[in-house]
SEVO-260052 format. One record per residue (C-alpha): residue in three letters; x, y, z. Coordinates in steps of 0.1 Angstrom, whole numbers, plus 5000, padded with zeros to 4 digits. Example, Ala and Ser with C-alpha at 12.3 -4.5 7.8 and 13.67 -1.06 7.14 Angstrom:
BEGIN
{resn->ALA, X->5123, Y->4955, Z->5078}
{resn->SER, X->5137, Y->4989, Z->5071}
//
This chain:
BEGIN
{resn->MET, X->4814, Y->5030, Z->5057}
{resn->THR, X->4797, Y->5025, Z->5023}
{resn->PRO, X->4821, Y->5024, Z->4994}
{resn->ASP, X->4819, Y->5050, Z->4967}
{resn->ARG, X->4801, Y->5031, Z->4939}
{resn->ALA, X->4803, Y->5049, Z->4906}
{resn->SER, X->4780, Y->5025, Z->4888}
{resn->PRO, X->4763, Y->4992, Z->4896}
{resn->ARG, X->4767, Y->4981, Z->4860}
{resn->ALA, X->4804, Y->4972, Z->4862}
{resn->ARG, X->4826, Y->4952, Z->4886}
{resn->SER, X->4852, Y->4977, Z->4897}
{resn->ALA, X->4883, Y->4971, Z->4918}
{resn->LEU, X->4875, Y->4978, Z->4955}
{resn->ILE, X->4907, Y->4992, Z->4971}
{resn->GLY, X->4906, Y->4997, Z->5008}
{resn->VAL, X->4927, Y->5020, Z->5030}
{resn->LEU, X->4932, Y->5008, Z->5066}
{resn->ALA, X->4916, Y->5036, Z->5086}
{resn->LEU, X->4926, Y->5028, Z->5122}
{resn->GLN, X->4952, Y->5056, Z->5125}
{resn->GLY, X->4974, Y->5077, Z->5102}
{resn->ASP, X->4969, Y->5096, Z->5070}
{resn->PHE, X->4943, Y->5073, Z->5054}
{resn->ALA, X->4921, Y->5103, Z->5041}
{resn->GLU, X->4950, Y->5114, Z->5019}
{resn->HIS, X->4953, Y->5079, Z->5004}
{resn->LEU, X->4916, Y->5078, Z->4997}
{resn->ALA, X->4918, Y->5111, Z->4978}
{resn->SER, X->4948, Y->5100, Z->4958}
{resn->LEU, X->4932, Y->5067, Z->4948}
{resn->ARG, X->4901, Y->5086, Z->4936}
{resn->ALA, X->4924, Y->5109, Z->4915}
{resn->CYS, X->4949, Y->5083, Z->4901}
{resn->GLY, X->4932, Y->5077, Z->4868}
{resn->VAL, X->4917, Y->5042, Z->4869}
{resn->ASP, X->4887, Y->5034, Z->4848}
{resn->GLY, X->4864, Y->5004, Z->4845}
{resn->PRO, X->4837, Y->4995, Z->4819}
{resn->ASP, X->4811, Y->5023, Z->4814}
{resn->GLY, X->4835, Y->5047, Z->4832}
{resn->ALA, X->4828, Y->5030, Z->4866}
{resn->GLY, X->4864, Y->5035, Z->4878}
{resn->ILE, X->4876, Y->5021, Z->4911}
{resn->ASP, X->4858, Y->5020, Z->4943}
{resn->VAL, X->4875, Y->5030, Z->4976}
{resn->ILE, X->4866, Y->5022, Z->5011}
{resn->GLU, X->4879, Y->5029, Z->5046}
{resn->VAL, X->4887, Y->4996, Z->5063}
{resn->ARG, X->4880, Y->4992, Z->5100}
{resn->THR, X->4861, Y->4960, Z->5103}
{resn->LEU, X->4865, Y->4923, Z->5092}
{resn->ASP, X->4836, Y->4926, Z->5068}
{resn->GLN, X->4853, Y->4955, Z->5051}
{resn->LEU, X->4887, Y->4937, Z->5050}
{resn->ASP, X->4870, Y->4906, Z->5035}
{resn->ALA, X->4854, Y->4928, Z->5008}
{resn->VAL, X->4885, Y->4945, Z->4993}
{resn->ASP, X->4905, Y->4935, Z->4963}
{resn->GLY, X->4936, Y->4955, Z->4975}
{resn->LEU, X->4946, Y->4973, Z->5007}
{resn->ILE, X->4968, Y->5003, Z->5016}
{resn->ILE, X->4983, Y->5005, Z->5050}
{resn->PRO, X->4990, Y->5042, Z->5055}
{resn->GLY, X->5017, Y->5061, Z->5073}
{resn->GLY, X->5012, Y->5069, Z->5110}
{resn->GLU, X->5026, Y->5054, Z->5141}
{resn->SER, X->5035, Y->5018, Z->5135}
{resn->THR, X->5032, Y->5006, Z->5171}
{resn->THR, X->4998, Y->5022, Z->5173}
{resn->ILE, X->4985, Y->5006, Z->5141}
{resn->ALA, X->4999, Y->4972, Z->5151}
{resn->ARG, X->4981, Y->4975, Z->5185}
{resn->LEU, X->4949, Y->4985, Z->5168}
{resn->LEU, X->4951, Y->4957, Z->5143}
{resn->ILE, X->4952, Y->4933, Z->5172}
{resn->ALA, X->4925, Y->4951, Z->5192}
{resn->PHE, X->4901, Y->4951, Z->5162}
{resn->ASP, X->4908, Y->4914, Z->5155}
{resn->LEU, X->4922, Y->4922, Z->5121}
{resn->MET, X->4958, Y->4910, Z->5124}
{resn->GLU, X->4954, Y->4873, Z->5117}
{resn->PRO, X->4926, Y->4878, Z->5091}
{resn->LEU, X->4949, Y->4902, Z->5073}
{resn->ARG, X->4978, Y->4878, Z->5073}
{resn->THR, X->4954, Y->4851, Z->5060}
{resn->ARG, X->4942, Y->4873, Z->5031}
{resn->ILE, X->4978, Y->4882, Z->5022}
{resn->ARG, X->4988, Y->4846, Z->5021}
{resn->GLY, X->4958, Y->4841, Z->4998}
{resn->GLY, X->4971, Y->4867, Z->4973}
{resn->LEU, X->4956, Y->4900, Z->4985}
{resn->PRO, X->4977, Y->4930, Z->4971}
{resn->VAL, X->4988, Y->4952, Z->4999}
{resn->TRP, X->5009, Y->4985, Z->4998}
{resn->GLY, X->5024, Y->4998, Z->5030}
{resn->THR, X->5037, Y->5034, Z->5031}
{resn->CYS, X->5061, Y->5045, Z->5059}
{resn->ALA, X->5045, Y->5029, Z->5090}
{resn->GLY, X->5026, Y->5005, Z->5067}
{resn->ALA, X->5059, Y->4994, Z->5052}
{resn->ILE, X->5073, Y->4988, Z->5087}
{resn->LEU, X->5043, Y->4966, Z->5095}
{resn->LEU, X->5047, Y->4945, Z->5063}
{resn->ALA, X->5083, Y->4937, Z->5070}
{resn->ASN, X->5091, Y->4903, Z->5086}
{resn->GLU, X->5120, Y->4919, Z->5105}
{resn->VAL, X->5118, Y->4953, Z->5122}
{resn->THR, X->5142, Y->4971, Z->5145}
{resn->ASN, X->5127, Y->4986, Z->5177}
{resn->LEU, X->5091, Y->4975, Z->5172}
{resn->ASP, X->5075, Y->4965, Z->5205}
{resn->ARG, X->5047, Y->4944, Z->5189}
{resn->PRO, X->5046, Y->4918, Z->5162}
{resn->SER, X->5044, Y->4930, Z->5126}
{resn->ILE, X->5022, Y->4916, Z->5099}
{resn->ALA, X->5055, Y->4899, Z->5087}
{resn->ALA, X->5045, Y->4894, Z->5051}
{resn->MET, X->5075, Y->4907, Z->5031}
{resn->ASP, X->5110, Y->4892, Z->5032}
{resn->ILE, X->5126, Y->4925, Z->5042}
{resn->THR, X->5143, Y->4941, Z->5072}
{resn->ILE, X->5133, Y->4977, Z->5081}
{resn->GLU, X->5149, Y->5001, Z->5104}
{resn->ARG, X->5124, Y->5025, Z->5120}
{resn->ASN, X->5131, Y->5062, Z->5122}
{resn->ALA, X->5162, Y->5057, Z->5102}
{resn->PHE, X->5167, Y->5094, Z->5095}
{resn->GLY, X->5160, Y->5108, Z->5130}
{resn->ARG, X->5131, Y->5127, Z->5145}
{resn->GLN, X->5103, Y->5148, Z->5128}
{resn->ILE, X->5126, Y->5177, Z->5125}
{resn->ASP, X->5149, Y->5156, Z->5103}
{resn->SER, X->5122, Y->5150, Z->5077}
{resn->PHE, X->5132, Y->5157, Z->5041}
{resn->GLU, X->5122, Y->5155, Z->5004}
{resn->GLU, X->5141, Y->5139, Z->4975}
{resn->ASP, X->5134, Y->5131, Z->4938}
{resn->LEU, X->5135, Y->5094, Z->4931}
{resn->GLN, X->5137, Y->5071, Z->4901}
{resn->ILE, X->5112, Y->5043, Z->4908}
{resn->SER, X->5112, Y->5012, Z->4887}
{resn->GLY, X->5078, Y->5008, Z->4870}
{resn->ILE, X->5071, Y->5045, Z->4871}
{resn->GLU, X->5074, Y->5062, Z->4837}
{resn->GLY, X->5082, Y->5099, Z->4833}
{resn->PRO, X->5102, Y->5123, Z->4854}
{resn->PRO, X->5116, Y->5114, Z->4889}
{resn->LEU, X->5090, Y->5110, Z->4917}
{resn->HIS, X->5091, Y->5137, Z->4943}
{resn->ALA, X->5091, Y->5118, Z->4976}
{resn->VAL, X->5084, Y->5131, Z->5011}
{resn->PHE, X->5101, Y->5114, Z->5040}
{resn->ILE, X->5087, Y->5120, Z->5076}
{resn->ARG, X->5103, Y->5101, Z->5104}
{resn->ALA, X->5109, Y->5076, Z->5077}
{resn->PRO, X->5122, Y->5040, Z->5079}
{resn->VAL, X->5147, Y->5025, Z->5055}
{resn->ILE, X->5149, Y->4990, Z->5041}
{resn->THR, X->5182, Y->4975, Z->5052}
{resn->ARG, X->5178, Y->4939, Z->5037}
{resn->THR, X->5158, Y->4924, Z->5009}
{resn->GLY, X->5152, Y->4887, Z->5004}
{resn->PRO, X->5158, Y->4868, Z->4971}
{resn->GLY, X->5122, Y->4873, Z->4960}
{resn->VAL, X->5121, Y->4910, Z->4966}
{resn->GLU, X->5126, Y->4936, Z->4938}
{resn->VAL, X->5142, Y->4969, Z->4948}
{resn->LEU, X->5122, Y->4997, Z->4932}
{resn->GLY, X->5139, Y->5028, Z->4945}
{resn->ARG, X->5169, Y->5041, Z->4963}
{resn->LEU, X->5181, Y->5073, Z->4977}
{resn->ALA, X->5211, Y->5090, Z->4962}
{resn->ASP, X->5233, Y->5074, Z->4989}
{resn->GLY, X->5220, Y->5039, Z->4978}
{resn->ARG, X->5197, Y->5032, Z->5007}
{resn->ILE, X->5165, Y->5013, Z->4997}
{resn->VAL, X->5132, Y->5031, Z->5001}
{resn->ALA, X->5109, Y->5012, Z->4978}
{resn->ALA, X->5105, Y->4975, Z->4972}
{resn->ARG, X->5081, Y->4949, Z->4958}
{resn->GLN, X->5075, Y->4912, Z->4965}
{resn->GLY, X->5049, Y->4898, Z->4942}
{resn->ARG, X->5017, Y->4917, Z->4950}
{resn->LEU, X->5032, Y->4934, Z->4980}
{resn->LEU, X->5046, Y->4969, Z->4978}
{resn->ALA, X->5065, Y->4989, Z->5005}
{resn->THR, X->5076, Y->5025, Z->5003}
{resn->ALA, X->5094, Y->5044, Z->5031}
{resn->PHE, X->5080, Y->5077, Z->5018}
{resn->HIS, X->5045, Y->5093, Z->5016}
{resn->PRO, X->5032, Y->5095, Z->4979}
{resn->GLU, X->4998, Y->5106, Z->4992}
{resn->LEU, X->5013, Y->5139, Z->5004}
{resn->THR, X->5021, Y->5151, Z->4969}
{resn->ALA, X->5000, Y->5157, Z->4938}
{resn->ASP, X->5018, Y->5129, Z->4919}
{resn->ARG, X->4994, Y->5099, Z->4917}
{resn->ARG, X->5018, Y->5075, Z->4898}
{resn->MET, X->5025, Y->5053, Z->4929}
{resn->HIS, X->4988, Y->5049, Z->4935}
{resn->ALA, X->4983, Y->5040, Z->4898}
{resn->LEU, X->5011, Y->5015, Z->4901}
{resn->PHE, X->4994, Y->4998, Z->4930}
{resn->ALA, X->4961, Y->4999, Z->4911}
{resn->ARG, X->4978, Y->4980, Z->4883}
{resn->ILE, X->4989, Y->4954, Z->4908}
{resn->VAL, X->4953, Y->4950, Z->4921}
{resn->LEU, X->4939, Y->4949, Z->4885}
{resn->GLU, X->4964, Y->4922, Z->4875}
{resn->GLN, X->4952, Y->4901, Z->4904}
{resn->MET, X->4916, Y->4907, Z->4895}
{resn->LEU, X->4922, Y->4897, Z->4859}
{resn->GLU, X->4938, Y->4864, Z->4871}
{resn->GLN, X->4908, Y->4857, Z->4892}
{resn->GLN, X->4885, Y->4865, Z->4863}
{resn->ARG, X->4903, Y->4840, Z->4841}
{resn->ALA, X->4899, Y->4815, Z->4869}
{resn->GLY, X->4862, Y->4823, Z->4870}
{resn->THR, X->4862, Y->4837, Z->4906}
{resn->VAL, X->4855, Y->4874, Z->4899}
{resn->ASP, X->4828, Y->4890, Z->4878}
{resn->GLY, X->4833, Y->4920, Z->4854}
{resn->GLY, X->4864, Y->4937, Z->4844}
{resn->VAL, X->4885, Y->4968, Z->4848}
{resn->HIS, X->4914, Y->4985, Z->4831}
{resn->LEU, X->4939, Y->5013, Z->4838}
{resn->ARG, X->4937, Y->5044, Z->4817}
//
């Protein structure tokens, strides 16, 4: 798929959404609406990621919610698992929501296929029960200004362990961890793309932009972007 290029005059951040299964379309819409601008109003570019060429092109990647075992199987079938691990080791910012968070964890309960294993966290799948046990809750998220974030949990996981390099960003009222960050990696157990609040997508955009600015200073990326 061709990315949405707002202007050829500016180097915008290209953020991809893994589009093998799950609610990738909602993430694409949220990214387009999250308030990121580049020089000359170019904004960010967004792209569905299904191929190695598309993965190689992006400055950041979202792994959406869906079925974690299915996404893991498709990553292997499309020969994307190892290239994705390599790009993450090279500094690619990645955000996993729900199933995506499960796949980022280096320890997962009841997953019948290898995860991406990029974050030093342990995740319990379906920690709250079946689909009928889905719920919503307002959360205070570190790095998100303003009122609490309204979070939607659907067959959600929970983070049961964090390593020493992992920052806890959000907890439920009972103390269980539902959002964490490790460097340029972000994991949330909920679905920000299912609400009208774009602040989590803006937070991830900032992570991508910070990485791009570091690359620009090193002379490896052209152009520039900023967050409105």
